[in-house]
N, C-alpha and C positions, 0 to 999 in steps of 0.2 A: 327388896326385893320388886326391882321395877319393873312397876305393869306401864308399859310402853303407851296401850290406850288408855288407858287412866292418865298418865301425863296429859297426852292429848286432851280426853278431856277438859280436865283440868283449864288447859293452856286455852282454849277458845274461851269459857265462860272467863276468864279470866279477860282476853280481848276484848269482849262484849261489852264488860262492867269498865273497860278504861272509856269508851265513850258513851253517854248520854243516849247519843241520836241512835243508836243501833236497836232496832224492836229487836223482840224476844221469836216471834214466827220469818223465820227466815226466807220462807217464799213469798213474802213482801217485800225482801231485799231490796234499793237499788243496787244500779253499778255503784253511786258512791258509798252504800253502804259497803259491801264487798271491799273497796278499796281502803275503807277507814278500817276494820278486820284485818287485812293483809298489812298494812300498813304498824298494825299494834304488835301483830307474831311475826313477825318474818324473822325478826332478826333470835327468836328461841327455834324458831321451827327445824331448822340445824341440827338441834339438840334430839329430836325425834328419831329412836331408831325404830323406821316403820317394817325395816324384815323381822322385826320381835313382837310384832300386832298381831293380835289372833283375825282368823277371817271374819270373823262374827264382828270383830270391833270397828273393820275396816269395812266394813258394811254398813255398819248402824252408826260410826263415829266419824270417819275419815272421809268418806263419799259425800255425804250430805257438804261438807265443807270443801269441798274441794277445789274452790274457785281461789281459797287463799295461798293457795301454791304457788310457788314461781312456776316458769315455763320448765325449768329443767329438772322440778320433783314432781310437776305433771307430767312428765315424760320418764318414767320411771322406768326401766329395763322391764322388754315384754315379759321376761323369766317372773319378774317381780310379782307383774299385773295380774298372769296368770297362775302366781300361787295365792292370792288375794280374793282375783274374783272365778275362779273356777274351783268346786273343791277337788277334781278330777286334773292335776298337775301335771301336762307333757313336759320332759327335760330331754333332752341329748346329752348331755355333760360327761355321758361314761361309755360304757362299749355297750351297752343296752340300750333301745332305746323304751322308755317305760313310765306308766303312770303311777302316781302316788296319789291315796286318798288318805289324808290323814284326820282320824276325827279333832273334835275341835278340843286344841291342848292349849294349857296354861303358863307351860315350859318351854317344848318346843312347836317350831314350825315346818313348812314344810321344805325349806332348804335343809334346816339339820336332818327329816327323815328320808332325804335325797340322799345325804351323806351315809348316812347308817343302815339305809339299803344297799347302796354301794361297796359298805365294807360284807354284809351279809354275805353278797352273791361272792364278794372274791373268796371270803371262809368257805363257802360252797366248794369252789374250786381249789383248792388248797387241801383241803382235805381228801376231795378224792384224787389227789395223787400223793397220799400220803402213803410211805411206803410200807406201812405195817398192814398186813393184812385185816386183822381183825379189827382193827379202827376203822379201816376203808370199809368195812362190810356194815356194821352196826351203821356210821354214816347214812350210805345206802339205805338201810333199812328207815333212818330216819326221816327218808323225804320221800317214802313209798306206804304213805296211808291209806286206810282203805277208805273209800270215797263215800260211804256214806256219812262217816263221822264226823259233826258240826267241828269237832274241835282239831283233827285231824286233817291238814289242809298242807299240800306238799307245793314248793317250789318248782318251776318249770321254765329252765333255758330259753324261752321264745321271744322274739322281739316285739312281739303283740300282748305280752302278760302286760297285768294291771295288780298293784300291790295294794292295800288295805289295811292301813297303822289301827286296827280296834282297839277304843279306849276303855279297858276292862274294871280301872279301879282309878280313881284318884282320891289320893289322901284327903284335901281341902274338901273334895265336894262331899266324898263318901263317907269320913269317918273313921271310927277306930274299924280294924277289919272284921266282918262278923261269918257266918256259915257260908253266907251266902256268894262272901267275896271270898273263900276259901273253894267254894263250887266251881266259881268262875275262872279263877287264876291259877290255881296250885294244879303241876304236872300238864301243862298247858304248853304244847309243841312250839316251838319259835317266840318266844317272851319276851319282851324285850321292855325292861325297866329305865325308866328318868328318873330325878331328880337336881331340884336345883338346891344350891349350897347356899346357907345362912350366909347375910353379912357377905356376900360375893356375887360376882357376875356369872361365877361358873357352875354348868351343868355338866351333872354325872350320871353315869350310867351302865347299863350292859345289855348283853344279850344271850338268849341259851337256847339253843336250837331244839335240848330235850326237856324244857322246861322247869321251869321251879318248885319246891315244895315252900311254901311261903309261910308253914306254921311251926310249932312246936317240934322239933326234930331232937331225939337222942344219940343218930347216929345219921350221919350225910355222906353221901358214896360220892368217893370224886370220879369222874369220867373224864378222858380226853376227846373232846371236841371241836368243833369252830366258835363255840363262846369268846367273846369280848370284853372288854368296858373299855370304855372313852372316857374324855374330858374335855369337855369346850369350855378353854380356860377362860375366856374373855365373854364365852354366853352365847357368841356370834359364830352363825355358822360356817366355819372356814377350817380347813385340814391343816391351812399352816398354824394356826393356832389349836391345836386339837392334840391330846395325848389319845394312842387307841394300843391299848394291850392283848396280846392274845394267851391264850393259854400254852405254858411249857409240854414240847413233846417227847419230855422223860417218861420211859416206860415204867418206872417204876412208882409213879405217882397215880397211873390207872387202877381205877377200882380201890382207891385207897380209903377206908371209913374211918372216920371223926366222929366223937361225941362231942354233938353240939347243940348251945341252946339258944333259939334266936325266931323273935317272930316278925318276919319281913322277909326282903328277898335278900339271899345269901351270894355269891359268887365264889368260888372256892372255901376256903376256911373265912377267914378277914379280911381278903384281899379286896374286896367289899363287901360290907353285910351293911341294913339296912334297918336297923328297929321301926316298925309302924307305928309301934305305941310309944314310947319314948322322943321320937323324931330324930336321934342319932344315926351317924355311920361309920363306920372304921375302914380304913386302910391299908393292909399289913399285906406287901407281895408275900406271895409263899407256891398256889399256884399258877400264877400268872407271870409273865418274863418281865415286868418290871413294877412300881408302883402305880396308882391312878393318879394318885390324889398326892402333895406334899405333906398335909398334916395327918396324924394316926385315927385319930375321932373329932367329930366334928357335926356342926349340926345341920338339918336342911329340913327348908320350907316347906316344900311339897315335893308327894312322890306318887307318880304316875304309871300303870302296868298298863301293857298291850299286848296284843298277840297281829304278830305281822302276818298276813297271808293275801292269800290269791285271789281273785274276782273275776 
């Protein structure tokens, strides 16, 4: 798993060591000092994927050395700069003009979050027009939670709405699931799970509007809703290089019960199931319309669980 913020940090340190005239206190650097460093790293900077650098790393590592970037690199797309410099990111590349706040994630950035949010809203719109009254009613109930519940936050299709991707759990940060983890994450509406596939650039995940039970289960209920799976195959936030899988709309699978044991997020039976102890995942299509990954069993480096809410 390449963390581009770390790669940038190593590159800058390497560049400084190439010239004994450079002093570590950059506040005292002259124009010639900056040009010396710029010349040392200019051929390597294009390999840095700035869109994959977290907001914290951008503040702490990129901005202090902004002078070594070329004019083209300094004039990054305005939307990219907003994603890095402002926690509330305004975007207009979809039907709704909306703001997205993303807790500092080591797996996805604001561009991924915006694409995922677009899928969430599209899924809600599709579900509202779904022809089976029973499913339609249950979906309506899903987005009409009590106002006083801190866990139950509904989506409202207005142009002024803001969305927050609250990071509830990070496997690398928080370690093995604990009782506190289950209290925060189990059966939480509008749950988003993302994972970084080992030895790959792919980012895989899923969204469950009804929430997930992430502990040991002996009976698992399948209900048709607007859940979906996704795979950013190259790791880049681009729809062209992304697989999205939706739940099958077959009536015969609704409320189907399957016995199963698993510790971690699970979509369908094994359509996407991630074991948080072994850090292994499976992808065997059954309840979703296509496979989310071309390998049935694979390892993951990190897993993050979010709740997507309005604020």
